[in-house]
ROBABA-432517 format. One record per residue: residue in three letters; x, y, z of N, C-alpha, C, O in turn. Coordinates in steps of 0.2 Angstrom, whole numbers, padded with zeros to 4 digits, always signed. Layout:
% residues N
ALAXYZXYZXYZXYZ;...
% end
This chain:
% residues 165
MET-0130-0064+0578-0133-0060+0573-0137-0064+0568-0134-0068+0565;ASN-0143-0063+0567-0147-0067+0562-0146-0064+0555-0143-0059+0554;SER-0148-0068+0550-0146-0066+0543-0149-0060+0541-0147-0057+0537;LEU-0155-0058+0543-0159-0052+0541-0155-0046+0544-0154-0041+0540;ARG-0152-0046+0550-0148-0041+0552-0142-0040+0548-0139-0034+0546;ILE-0139-0046+0546-0133-0045+0542-0134-0042+0535-0130-0038+0532;ALA-0140-0044+0532-0142-0041+0526-0143-0034+0526-0141-0030+0522;ARG-0146-0032+0532-0148-0025+0533-0141-0021+0533-0140-0015+0531;ALA-0136-0024+0537-0130-0021+0538-0126-0020+0531-0123-0015+0530;ALA-0127-0025+0527-0123-0025+0521-0127-0020+0516-0123-0016+0512;LEU-0133-0019+0517-0137-0014+0513-0135-0007+0515-0134-0003+0510;ARG-0134-0006+0521-0131+0001+0523-0124+0002+0521-0122+0008+0519;ALA-0120-0003+0521-0113-0002+0520-0112-0002+0512-0108+0002+0510;ARG-0115-0005+0508-0115-0005+0501-0121-0004+0497-0123-0009+0494;PRO-0125+0001+0498-0132+0002+0496-0132+0001+0488-0137-0002+0486;MET-0128+0004+0484-0128+0004+0477-0127-0003+0474-0130-0005+0470;ALA-0122-0007+0477-0121-0013+0475-0126-0018+0476-0128-0022+0472;VAL-0130-0018+0482-0135-0022+0483-0141-0020+0480-0145-0025+0477;ARG-0143-0014+0479-0149-0012+0476-0148-0013+0468-0154-0014+0465;ALA-0143-0013+0465-0142-0014+0458-0144-0021+0457-0146-0023+0451;ALA-0142-0026+0461-0144-0033+0460-0151-0035+0461-0153-0039+0457;VAL-0155-0031+0465-0162-0032+0465-0166-0027+0461-0166-0021+0462;GLN-0168-0030+0455-0172-0026+0451-0179-0028+0451-0181-0033+0451;ARG-0183-0022+0452-0190-0023+0453-0194-0021+0446-0191-0016+0443;ARG-0199-0024+0445-0203-0022+0439-0210-0019+0441-0213-0021+0446;GLY-0212-0015+0437-0219-0012+0438-0223-0015+0433-0224-0021+0433;TYR-0226-0011+0429-0230-0013+0424-0227-0016+0418-0221-0014+0417;ALA-0230-0020+0414-0227-0023+0408-0225-0018+0403-0229-0013+0402;GLU-0220-0019+0400-0218-0014+0395-0219-0017+0388-0219-0023+0387;ALA-0221-0013+0383-0223-0015+0377-0216-0017+0373-0212-0012+0372;VAL-0215-0023+0372-0209-0025+0368-0211-0030+0362-0216-0032+0362;SER-0206-0031+0358-0207-0034+0352-0207-0042+0353-0209-0046+0349;ASP-0206-0044+0359-0206-0051+0360-0213-0054+0361-0218-0050+0361;LYS-0213-0061+0360-0220-0064+0360-0221-0067+0367-0216-0068+0371;ILE-0227-0069+0369-0229-0072+0375-0231-0080+0373-0234-0080+0368;LYS-0228-0084+0376-0230-0091+0375-0237-0093+0378-0237-0093+0385;LEU-0242-0094+0374-0249-0095+0377-0250-0103+0377-0250-0106+0372;SER-0253-0105+0383-0256-0112+0383-0263-0110+0385-0264-0108+0391;LEU-0268-0112+0381-0275-0112+0383-0278-0119+0383-0279-0122+0378;SER-0280-0121+0389-0282-0128+0390-0289-0129+0393-0291-0125+0398;LEU-0293-0133+0391-0299-0135+0393-0298-0143+0396-0294-0146+0394;PRO-0303-0145+0400-0302-0152+0402-0302-0157+0396-0298-0162+0397;HIS-0305-0156+0391-0306-0161+0385-0301-0159+0379-0301-0163+0374;GLN-0298-0153+0379-0293-0151+0374-0289-0146+0376-0290-0142+0380;SER-0283-0145+0372-0279-0139+0372-0280-0135+0366-0279-0137+0360;ILE-0282-0129+0367-0284-0125+0361-0277-0122+0359-0276-0122+0352;TYR-0272-0120+0363-0266-0118+0361-0261-0121+0366-0262-0122+0372;ARG-0255-0123+0363-0249-0126+0367-0243-0122+0365-0241-0122+0359;SER-0241-0118+0369-0235-0114+0368-0235-0110+0362-0230-0109+0358;PHE-0241-0107+0360-0242-0103+0355-0239-0096+0356-0240-0093+0361;ASP-0235-0093+0350-0232-0087+0351-0238-0081+0349-0240-0081+0344;ALA-0240-0078+0354-0245-0072+0354-0241-0065+0355-0237-0065+0359;VAL-0244-0060+0352-0241-0054+0353-0244-0051+0360-0241-0048+0364;GLN-0251-0052+0361-0254-0050+0367-0260-0054+0368-0263-0057+0363;VAL-0262-0055+0375-0268-0059+0376-0272-0055+0381-0269-0053+0387;ASN-0278-0053+0380-0283-0050+0384-0287-0055+0388-0290-0059+0385;ILE-0287-0054+0395-0291-0059+0399-0296-0055+0403-0295-0049+0405;PRO-0302-0058+0405-0307-0055+0409-0305-0057+0416-0309-0062+0419;ALA-0300-0054+0420-0299-0056+0426-0304-0053+0431-0307-0048+0430;GLU-0305-0056+0437-0309-0054+0442-0307-0047+0444-0312-0043+0446;SER-0301-0045+0444-0299-0039+0446-0299-0034+0441-0298-0028+0442;GLY-0302-0036+0435-0303-0031+0430-0300-0034+0423-0296-0038+0423;GLU-0302-0031+0418-0299-0033+0411-0291-0032+0411-0289-0027+0414;MET-0288-0036+0408-0281-0036+0409-0277-0038+0402-0279-0043+0399;GLY-0273-0034+0400-0269-0036+0394-0262-0039+0396-0259-0036+0400;VAL-0260-0045+0393-0254-0048+0395-0249-0048+0389-0251-0050+0383;LEU-0244-0044+0390-0238-0044+0385-0232-0048+0387-0232-0050+0392;ALA-0227-0049+0382-0221-0052+0384-0218-0048+0390-0219-0042+0391;ASN-0215-0052+0394-0211-0049+0400-0216-0046+0405-0214-0042+0409;HIS-0222-0049+0406-0227-0046+0410-0225-0048+0417-0222-0054+0418;VAL-0227-0045+0422-0226-0046+0429-0229-0053+0431-0235-0054+0429;PRO-0226-0058+0434-0229-0064+0436-0235-0063+0440-0235-0059+0445;SER-0240-0067+0439-0246-0066+0443-0251-0072+0442-0250-0076+0437;ILE-0256-0073+0446-0261-0078+0446-0267-0074+0446-0269-0070+0451;GLU-0272-0075+0441-0278-0071+0441-0284-0076+0440-0284-0081+0436;GLN-0289-0075+0444-0295-0079+0443-0299-0075+0437-0299-0069+0437;LEU-0302-0079+0433-0305-0077+0427-0313-0077+0428-0315-0082+0431;LYS-0316-0071+0427-0324-0071+0427-0326-0073+0420-0322-0073+0415;PRO-0332-0075+0419-0335-0076+0412-0334-0071+0408-0335-0065+0409;GLY-0331-0072+0402-0329-0067+0397-0325-0069+0391-0324-0075+0391;VAL-0323-0064+0388-0319-0066+0381-0312-0065+0383-0309-0061+0385;VAL-0308-0071+0380-0301-0070+0380-0299-0069+0373-0301-0072+0368;GLU-0295-0064+0372-0293-0062+0365-0286-0063+0364-0282-0060+0368;VAL-0284-0067+0359-0277-0068+0357-0275-0064+0351-0278-0065+0346;ILE-0271-0060+0352-0269-0056+0346-0262-0059+0344-0257-0059+0347;GLU-0262-0060+0337-0257-0064+0334-0252-0058+0330-0254-0053+0330;GLU-0247-0061+0328-0242-0056+0324-0246-0054+0318-0249-0058+0315;GLY-0245-0048+0316-0249-0045+0310-0256-0042+0312-0259-0039+0308;GLY-0258-0043+0318-0264-0039+0321-0270-0044+0321-0275-0041+0323;ALA-0270-0050+0318-0276-0054+0318-0277-0056+0325-0273-0057+0329;SER-0284-0057+0326-0285-0059+0333-0290-0065+0333-0295-0065+0328;LYS-0290-0069+0338-0295-0074+0339-0298-0073+0346-0295-0071+0351;ARG-0305-0074+0346-0308-0073+0353-0312-0079+0355-0315-0082+0351;PHE-0311-0081+0361-0314-0086+0364-0318-0084+0370-0316-0080+0375;PHE-0324-0087+0371-0328-0086+0377-0327-0091+0382-0328-0097+0381;LEU-0325-0089+0388-0323-0094+0394-0328-0093+0399-0330-0087+0401;SER-0331-0098+0402-0335-0097+0408-0332-0096+0414-0335-0094+0419;GLY-0325-0095+0415-0321-0094+0420-0315-0098+0420-0314-0102+0416;GLY-0311-0097+0425-0305-0101+0426-0299-0097+0429-0301-0093+0433;PHE-0293-0099+0427-0287-0096+0430-0282-0094+0425-0281-0098+0420;ALA-0279-0089+0425-0273-0087+0421-0267-0086+0425-0267-0083+0431;ILE-0262-0089+0423-0255-0089+0427-0250-0086+0422-0248-0089+0417;VAL-0248-0080+0424-0242-0077+0421-0236-0079+0424-0235-0078+0430;GLN-0231-0082+0420-0225-0085+0423-0219-0081+0420-0220-0078+0415;PRO-0214-0082+0424-0208-0078+0421-0206-0081+0414-0209-0086+0412;LYS-0202-0077+0410-0200-0079+0404-0206-0079+0399-0206-0083+0394;SER-0210-0074+0400-0216-0073+0395-0220-0080+0394-0221-0081+0388;VAL-0222-0083+0399-0226-0089+0398-0233-0087+0401-0233-0085+0407;LEU-0239-0089+0398-0245-0088+0400-0249-0094+0400-0250-0097+0394;SER-0252-0097+0405-0256-0103+0405-0263-0101+0407-0264-0098+0413;ILE-0268-0103+0403-0275-0101+0405-0278-0108+0405-0278-0112+0400;ASN-0282-0109+0411-0285-0116+0412-0293-0114+0413-0294-0110+0418;ALA-0297-0117+0409-0304-0115+0410-0308-0122+0409-0306-0127+0406;VAL-0314-0122+0412-0319-0128+0412-0322-0128+0405-0322-0133+0402;GLU-0324-0122+0403-0328-0122+0396-0325-0116+0392-0324-0111+0395;GLY-0325-0117+0386-0322-0112+0382-0324-0113+0374-0323-0119+0372;TYR-0326-0108+0371-0328-0109+0364-0326-0103+0360-0326-0098+0362;PRO-0325-0104+0353-0324-0098+0349-0330-0094+0349-0336-0096+0349;LEU-0329-0087+0350-0335-0083+0350-0340-0083+0344-0346-0082+0345;GLU-0337-0084+0338-0341-0085+0332-0346-0091+0332-0350-0091+0328;ASP-0345-0096+0337-0349-0102+0337-0356-0100+0341-0360-0105+0341;PHE-0357-0094+0344-0363-0093+0347-0368-0089+0343-0366-0085+0339;SER-0374-0091+0345-0380-0087+0341-0383-0082+0346-0385-0084+0352;ALA-0383-0076+0344-0386-0071+0348-0394-0073+0350-0396-0071+0356;ASP-0397-0075+0345-0404-0077+0347-0405-0083+0352-0409-0083+0356;ALA-0400-0088+0351-0401-0093+0356-0399-0091+0363-0402-0093+0368;VAL-0394-0086+0364-0392-0083+0370-0398-0079+0373-0399-0080+0379;ARG-0401-0075+0369-0407-0072+0372-0413-0077+0374-0416-0075+0379;ALA-0414-0082+0371-0419-0087+0373-0417-0090+0380-0421-0091+0384;GLN-0410-0092+0380-0408-0095+0387-0408-0090+0392-0410-0092+0398;ILE-0407-0083+0391-0408-0078+0396-0415-0078+0398-0416-0077+0404;ALA-0420-0078+0394-0427-0078+0396-0429-0084+0400-0432-0083+0405;GLU-0426-0090+0398-0428-0096+0402-0425-0095+0409-0428-0097+0414;ALA-0419-0093+0410-0416-0092+0417-0419-0087+0421-0420-0088+0427;GLN-0422-0081+0418-0425-0076+0421-0432-0079+0424-0434-0077+0429;LYS-0435-0083+0420-0442-0087+0422-0440-0091+0428-0445-0091+0433;VAL-0435-0095+0428-0434-0099+0434-0432-0094+0440-0435-0096+0446;ILE-0429-0089+0439-0427-0085+0445-0434-0081+0448-0434-0081+0454;SER-0438-0079+0443-0444-0075+0446-0450-0080+0447-0455-0078+0450;GLY-0449-0086+0444-0455-0091+0445-0455-0095+0451-0460-0099+0452;GLY-0450-0094+0456-0450-0097+0462-0449-0105+0462-0452-0109+0465;GLY-0444-0107+0458-0441-0114+0458-0438-0115+0465-0438-0111+0469;SER-0435-0121+0466-0432-0123+0472-0426-0118+0473-0424-0115+0468;GLU-0423-0118+0479-0418-0114+0481-0412-0115+0476-0408-0111+0474;GLN-0411-0122+0475-0405-0124+0471-0406-0122+0463-0401-0119+0460;GLU-0412-0123+0461-0414-0121+0454-0413-0113+0453-0410-0111+0448;VAL-0415-0109+0458-0414-0102+0457-0407-0100+0458-0404-0096+0454;ALA-0403-0103+0462-0395-0102+0462-0392-0104+0456-0388-0100+0453;GLU-0394-0109+0453-0391-0111+0446-0393-0107+0441-0389-0105+0437;ALA-0399-0104+0441-0401-0100+0436-0398-0093+0436-0397-0090+0431;LYS-0396-0091+0442-0393-0084+0443-0386-0085+0440-0383-0080+0437;ILE-0382-0091+0441-0376-0092+0439-0376-0092+0431-0372-0089+0428;GLU-0381-0095+0429-0382-0096+0421-0383-0089+0418-0381-0087+0413;LEU-0387-0085+0422-0389-0078+0419-0383-0074+0419-0382-0070+0414;GLU-0379-0074+0424-0372-0070+0424-0368-0072+0418-0365-0068+0415;VAL-0367-0078+0417-0363-0081+0411-0366-0078+0405-0363-0076+0400;LEU-0373-0080+0404-0376-0078+0398-0376-0070+0396-0375-0068+0391;GLU-0377-0066+0402-0377-0059+0401-0370-0057+0398-0369-0052+0394;SER-0365-0060+0401-0358-0058+0399-0357-0060+0392-0354-0056+0388;LEU-0359-0066+0390-0359-0068+0383-0363-0063+0378-0360-0062+0373;GLN-0369-0062+0380-0373-0057+0376-0369-0050+0375-0370-0048+0369;ALA-0366-0048+0380-0363-0041+0379-0357-0042+0374-0356-0037+0371;HIS-0354-0047+0373-0349-0048+0368-0351-0050+0361-0347-0049+0356;LEU-0357-0052+0361-0360-0054+0354-0363-0048+0350-0365-0049+0344;LYS-0364-0042+0354-0367-0037+0350-0362-0033+0345-0364-0028+0342;
% end
């Protein structure tokens, strides 16, 4: 008899004892605990095990708020704003060009990105000018590679512009 059949037999024989030991979590619950945030770029660490109340991330699967005791997961990040909410309600916002967020057990969140800057460092006028340049390259018939790069640049810049308004 293989081990899976033995486990099933034990489940039928003592269902409450076995099921009590296996606890499953659904959505994160709002608790007063903090989440340990690490936000890293190739050239610097913005946060190292920082105690945050909540972190909002721009996941490819949709905007996501991460609280303490969140279900472990790995999320690919799209260009957008990461918002770190500190105790007392103050928040800091960073624009990331993409990356990955890893929610680990024991309320640990690691965010790794190639580029990231505080949102207040951006100029809305400069972003508009760069959008116009990217649109010219796309419509102007540059090489296939130049057009592809301009499309990526335009996606990132439009996301940034939406957060600067």
